[in-house]
C-alpha positions in Angstrom: -84.2 75.6 5.1 -86.2 78.7 6.1 -84.7 81.0 8.8 -86.2 80.2 12.2 -88.0 83.3 13.5 -88.6 84.0 17.2 -91.9 85.1 18.6 -93.0 86.3 22.0 -96.7 86.2 23.0 -97.6 88.6 25.8 -100.5 87.1 27.9 -101.5 83.8 29.4 -105.2 83.1 28.5 -107.2 81.1 26.0 -106.9 83.9 23.4 -103.1 83.8 23.6 -103.1 80.0 23.4 -105.2 80.2 20.3 -102.6 82.6 18.8 -99.9 80.0 19.6 -101.8 77.2 17.8 -102.5 79.4 14.8 -98.8 80.4 14.6 -97.8 76.7 14.8 -100.0 76.0 11.7 -97.7 78.5 9.8 -95.2 77.0 7.3 -92.6 79.2 8.9 -90.3 77.5 11.5 -90.8 79.3 14.8 -89.1 79.5 18.1 -91.9 80.6 20.5 -91.9 82.3 23.9 -94.7 83.4 26.2 -94.9 85.9 29.1 -96.4 84.8 31.4 -98.0 82.0 29.3 -99.8 78.9 30.7 -99.2 75.2 30.8 -101.0 74.6 27.5 -98.8 77.0 25.7 -95.8 75.3 27.3 -97.0 71.9 26.1 -97.2 73.2 22.6 -93.5 74.2 22.7 -93.5 77.7 24.1 -90.7 78.6 26.5 -92.2 80.6 29.4 -90.2 83.8 30.1 -88.6 84.2 33.5 -91.2 85.4 36.0 -88.8 87.8 37.7 -89.5 90.4 34.9 -91.8 92.9 36.5 -92.2 95.8 33.9 -92.7 96.3 30.2 -89.3 98.0 30.2 -87.6 94.9 31.6 -89.5 92.7 29.1 -88.3 95.0 26.2 -84.8 94.6 27.5 -85.2 90.8 27.5 -86.6 90.9 24.0 -83.7 93.0 22.8 -81.1 90.9 24.4 -82.6 87.7 23.0 -83.2 89.3 19.5 -86.9 88.3 19.3 -88.2 89.0 15.8 -91.8 89.7 16.7 -93.9 90.3 19.9 -97.6 89.8 19.8 -99.7 91.4 22.6 -102.9 89.6 23.7 -104.5 91.6 26.6 -105.5 95.3 26.6 -103.7 96.5 29.8 -100.1 96.4 28.3 -101.3 98.3 25.2 -103.1 101.0 27.2 -99.9 101.2 29.4 -97.7 101.9 26.3 -95.9 98.6 25.7 -95.8 99.3 21.9 -93.8 102.6 22.3 -91.4 101.0 24.8 -90.6 98.2 22.3 -90.4 100.5 19.3 -87.8 102.6 21.0 -85.6 99.5 21.0 -86.4 99.0 17.3 -88.4 95.8 18.0 -91.4 94.7 15.9 -94.6 94.5 18.0 -98.2 93.7 17.1 -100.7 96.0 18.7 -101.8 99.7 18.7 -99.8 102.5 20.3 -100.9 104.0 23.6 -102.9 106.8 22.0 -104.9 104.5 19.7 -105.4 102.0 22.6 -107.4 104.7 24.4 -110.4 103.6 22.3 -110.7 100.8 24.8 -108.8 102.3 27.8 -110.9 105.4 27.9 -114.6 105.0 27.1 -115.2 108.8 27.3 -112.5 109.3 24.7 -114.0 106.6 22.5 -117.6 108.0 22.6 -116.3 111.6 21.8 -114.3 110.2 18.9 -117.4 108.4 17.5 -119.4 111.6 17.9 -116.7 113.6 16.1 -116.6 111.3 13.1 -120.4 110.5 12.9 -119.9 106.8 13.8 -123.3 105.4 14.8 -123.5 104.5 18.6 -125.8 105.0 21.6 -126.6 108.5 22.7 -124.4 109.3 25.8 -123.1 111.8 28.3 -119.9 111.9 30.4 -119.6 112.7 34.1 -117.1 112.9 37.0 -119.7 114.4 39.4 -122.2 112.2 41.2 -125.0 114.9 41.5 -124.8 115.8 37.8 -124.7 112.2 36.7 -127.8 111.4 39.0 -129.7 114.4 37.6 -129.0 113.2 34.0 -130.2 109.7 34.8 -133.4 111.1 36.3 -134.0 113.2 33.3 -133.4 110.4 30.8 -135.1 107.6 32.7 -134.5 103.8 32.7 -133.4 101.4 31.3 -130.0 103.0 30.9 -126.3 101.9 30.9 -123.7 103.2 33.3 -120.1 102.5 32.4 -116.7 103.1 34.1 -114.7 105.0 31.6 -111.4 103.2 32.3 -110.3 99.5 32.1 -112.4 97.4 34.5 -111.5 93.9 33.4 -114.7 93.7 31.3 -116.9 94.3 34.4 -117.3 98.1 34.1 -120.6 98.3 32.2 -123.8 98.1 34.3 -127.2 97.7 32.5 -129.7 99.4 34.8 -133.4 98.5 34.4 -134.5 100.9 37.1 -133.5 104.5 38.3 -132.5 103.0 41.6 -130.1 100.6 39.9 -128.6 103.5 37.9 -128.1 105.8 40.9 -126.6 102.8 42.9 -124.2 102.1 40.0 -123.2 105.8 39.8 -122.6 105.9 43.6 -120.5 102.7 43.5 -118.3 104.0 40.8 -117.9 107.7 41.7 -118.2 107.5 45.5 -117.2 104.0 46.6 -114.7 103.7 43.7 -115.4 100.0 43.2 -113.3 100.2 40.0 -110.7 102.5 41.5 -109.4 105.2 39.1 -111.2 103.4 36.1 -114.5 104.6 37.5 -113.5 108.2 38.4 -115.3 109.2 35.2 -118.5 107.5 34.0 -120.2 107.3 30.7 -124.0 107.1 30.8 -125.7 106.0 27.6 -129.0 104.8 26.2 -129.7 101.1 26.3 -129.6 99.8 22.7 -131.9 96.9 21.7 -130.9 94.3 19.2 -128.4 91.5 18.8 -124.6 91.8 19.2 -121.8 90.6 16.9 -118.0 90.9 17.2 -116.2 92.3 14.2 -112.4 91.8 14.2 -110.3 94.1 11.8 -106.6 93.6 11.2 -104.9 97.0 10.4 -101.4 98.2 9.6 -101.9 101.9 9.6 -102.7 102.0 5.9 -104.8 99.0 4.9 -107.1 96.6 6.7 -108.6 93.1 6.5 -111.9 91.9 8.1 -111.8 88.5 9.8 -114.9 86.2 10.0 -117.6 87.9 12.2 -118.3 86.0 15.5 -120.9 86.1 18.3 -120.0 85.8 22.0 -122.2 84.4 24.7 -121.8 86.7 27.8 -124.1 85.3 30.4 -123.2 82.3 32.6 -126.5 80.4 32.0 -128.2 78.8 29.0 -130.7 81.0 27.1 -128.6 84.0 28.2 -129.6 83.8 31.9 -127.6 84.8 35.0 -124.8 87.2 35.5 -122.4 88.5 32.8 -119.0 86.9 32.5 -115.9 87.4 30.4 -117.6 85.1 27.8 -118.8 81.5 28.0 -118.4 80.6 24.3 -118.5 81.9 20.8 -119.0 80.8 17.2 -118.1 82.1 13.7 -119.1 83.1 11.2 -122.2 84.8 12.7 -125.2 84.5 10.2 -126.7 87.6 11.8 -124.2 89.6 9.7 -124.7 88.8 6.1 -122.6 90.3 3.2 -124.9 93.3 2.8 -124.9 94.1 6.6 -121.1 93.6 6.7 -120.7 96.0 3.8 -122.7 98.6 5.8 -120.7 98.0 8.9 -117.5 98.5 6.8 -118.8 101.7 5.2 -120.4 103.3 8.3 -118.1 102.1 11.1 -114.8 100.5 10.1 -113.6 103.0 7.4 -114.6 106.1 9.4 -112.9 104.7 12.5 -109.6 104.0 10.8 -109.7 107.2 8.8 -110.5 109.2 11.9 -107.6 107.8 13.8 -105.3 108.6 10.9 -106.6 112.2 10.8 -106.1 112.5 14.6 -102.5 111.5 14.2 -102.6 107.9 15.6 -103.0 105.5 12.7 -104.2 102.1 13.9 -101.8 99.1 13.9 -102.9 95.7 15.3 -106.4 94.3 15.9 -109.4 96.6 16.1 -112.4 94.8 17.8 -115.7 96.5 17.1 -118.6 95.3 19.3 -121.6 96.0 17.0 -125.3 96.0 18.0 -127.6 95.2 15.1 -130.6 97.4 15.8 -133.8 98.1 13.8 -132.2 101.4 12.7 -128.9 99.7 11.5 -125.6 98.7 13.1 -124.2 100.8 16.0 -121.0 100.5 18.0 -121.4 99.1 21.5 -117.7 99.5 22.2 -114.3 99.3 20.7 -111.5 97.0 22.0 -107.9 97.4 21.1 -107.1 93.7 20.9 -108.6 90.3 20.0 -111.6 89.2 22.1 -111.7 86.1 24.3 -113.4 83.6 23.5 -114.1 84.9 20.0 -110.5 84.5 19.0 -110.7 80.8 19.7 -113.6 80.6 17.1 -112.2 82.9 14.5 -108.5 82.0 14.0 -109.0 78.3 13.1 -111.1 79.3 10.1 -108.4 81.4 8.4 -105.7 79.6 6.4 -102.6 81.8 6.1 -99.1 82.1 7.5 -100.1 83.8 10.8 -96.5 84.8 11.5 -96.4 86.7 8.2 -99.8 88.2 8.9 -98.9 89.5 12.5 -95.6 90.8 11.2 -97.2 92.5 8.3 -99.6 94.3 10.6 -96.7 95.5 12.7 -94.6 96.6 9.7 -97.2 98.1 7.3 -97.3 95.3 4.8 -100.7 93.9 5.4 -102.0 94.3 1.8 -99.3 91.9 0.5 -100.4 89.0 2.7 -102.5 86.2 1.1 -105.1 84.4 3.1 -108.1 82.1 2.7 -111.2 81.9 4.9 -112.6 78.4 4.8 -116.4 78.1 4.3 -116.8 76.3 7.6 -118.2 77.0 11.1 -116.2 77.0 14.3 -117.8 76.6 17.7 -116.0 77.4 21.0 -117.2 76.3 24.4 -115.7 77.7 27.6 -115.3 75.4 30.6 -115.5 77.4 33.9 -115.0 76.8 37.6 -118.0 76.3 39.8 -119.1 79.6 41.2 -117.7 81.7 38.3 -118.1 84.7 37.8 -118.4 84.9 41.6 -116.0 83.1 44.0 -114.6 79.8 42.9 -112.0 77.3 44.1 -108.7 76.6 42.4 -106.5 73.5 42.2 -109.0 71.0 40.9 -107.3 68.2 38.9 -108.2 68.3 35.1 -108.5 65.1 33.1 -109.3 64.2 29.5 -107.6 67.1 27.6 -105.6 64.7 25.4 -108.7 62.5 24.8 -110.7 65.6 23.8 -108.2 66.6 21.2 -107.7 63.0 20.3 -106.2 62.6 16.8 -108.7 65.0 15.2 -107.3 67.9 13.3 -110.6 69.9 13.7 -110.6 70.1 17.5 -108.4 72.4 19.7 -108.4 72.7 23.5 -107.1 76.1 24.7 -105.8 76.6 28.2 -106.9 79.8 30.1 -107.0 79.4 33.9 -104.7 76.4 34.4 -101.6 75.7 36.3 -99.3 72.8 37.2 -99.4 71.4 40.8 -96.4 70.1 42.7 -96.6 66.8 40.9 -96.7 68.4 37.5 -100.4 67.7 36.9 -102.7 70.2 35.2 -105.1 71.8 37.7 -107.7 74.7 37.5 -106.3 78.1 38.3 -109.0 80.6 37.2 -112.6 81.3 36.5 -112.5 80.4 32.9 -110.4 77.3 32.7 -110.4 75.9 29.2 -112.0 76.6 25.8 -112.9 73.7 23.5 -113.1 74.6 19.8 -114.3 72.4 16.9 -114.8 73.3 13.2 -116.8 71.6 10.5 -118.7 72.2 7.2 -122.0 72.8 9.0 -122.8 74.7 12.2 -124.7 71.6 13.5 -121.6 69.4 13.0 -119.3 71.9 14.6 -121.7 72.1 17.7 -121.8 68.3 17.9 -118.0 67.9 17.6 -117.3 70.7 20.2 -119.6 69.1 22.8 -118.3 65.6 22.1 -114.8 67.0 23.0 -116.2 68.8 26.0 -117.6 65.4 27.2 -114.2 63.9 27.3 -112.9 66.6 29.8 -113.6 66.5 33.5 -112.7 68.5 36.7 -114.6 68.9 39.9 -117.3 71.6 39.5 -116.8 72.0 35.7 -119.4 74.5 34.5 -120.4 75.2 30.9 -123.3 76.4 28.7 -125.1 73.7 26.7 -126.4 76.1 24.0 -123.4 77.7 22.5 -124.2 78.6 18.8 -127.8 77.4 19.1 -128.9 81.0 18.2 -126.7 80.8 15.1 -128.0 77.4 14.1 -131.6 78.6 14.3 -130.7 81.6 12.2 -128.9 79.5 9.6 -132.0 77.3 9.4 -134.3 80.3 9.1 -132.1 81.8 6.3 -132.1 78.5 4.4 -135.9 78.3 4.6 -136.3 81.9 3.4 -133.8 81.2 0.5 -135.8 78.1 -0.6 -139.0 80.1 -0.6 -137.4 82.8 -2.7 -136.0 80.4 -5.3 -139.3 78.4 -5.7 
């Protein structure tokens, strides 16, 4: 029998639960832990690590004492705070970039200067820590314009300003009122790019890389992209906006120069590089980098890749990525986020959730991932966050994947359950358009 390996997942959202389910599809027998984890991860056999651990140093000591073979980091904050260096000092394998490389997400000013240095296409920008200088720049450039907090702001630090007043208000709220604390003590002001976005995930081990199926996120709360921005209300993959030709251009103009630049600057990239790409009339341009898997895109991407995910994560951590075999199935995966009423504003917690088991049923092509859930005093699953669950389904066609995902959504219920009804509709329209164009060409 194969040796049982032990894995710790750091994080407790839908992205991390998707990692657990992907790992459980590995042939490799695994003993799994999560910190802090969630009830869904626990239901799938993860042991939740003692909540008395309060620092990455303490977690590293726990990992060392329990001889954990591999730690996989989900969220950005631990990476930016240097968890990788702490674990490596103890000789422990960990998936994720080091502190210096994680600055590409943790410090937007650093990321923009890095792109400028290596000629990576992105929006024109300027960096400020002085309100008067920032305001003068905005008046010179005019609106629409984008004002971003340079540091980590839980995905809420970018403000798209349609008027000069909105821009000056955003600058004041960040540099004067410090609505994002230290994260907004420096602001990046950049041109507003027009086009359509896609999320490109790249696995890297410091030497080689692999590109995962390209996905597309749905940021706004309402159908047809209306209402305020959220952490993401759903995603699907692969994204037909990015065909083979465009992906080759993204690889040549963005991915290769980014990884090469990091190597040249002395911090080769290990882990998952997430490139948010805007497809504009003048070609693909970087919206932003993230130093970790996206949520909810992960829930749409991982189910499409057949491989031993334990081996893949370990290979990224130990520089052996080129030796790992994988197969991307020619299918589509659609992921729908179920949120609490009021999200992304104020929402209530503690609503009883029913129907999760019915949604997953006996189907091998449907997953339900927990994000904002908890157990009440009676051991029942209740809501405990803004984004509560993600429902993913995969099928041979995008229309079948959409149908299957929403059928599963229909089985779940909790008071105030909110979700978009049009996840992947944009993708389906593009697939149809591409097929029509193809049939015209071949006639």
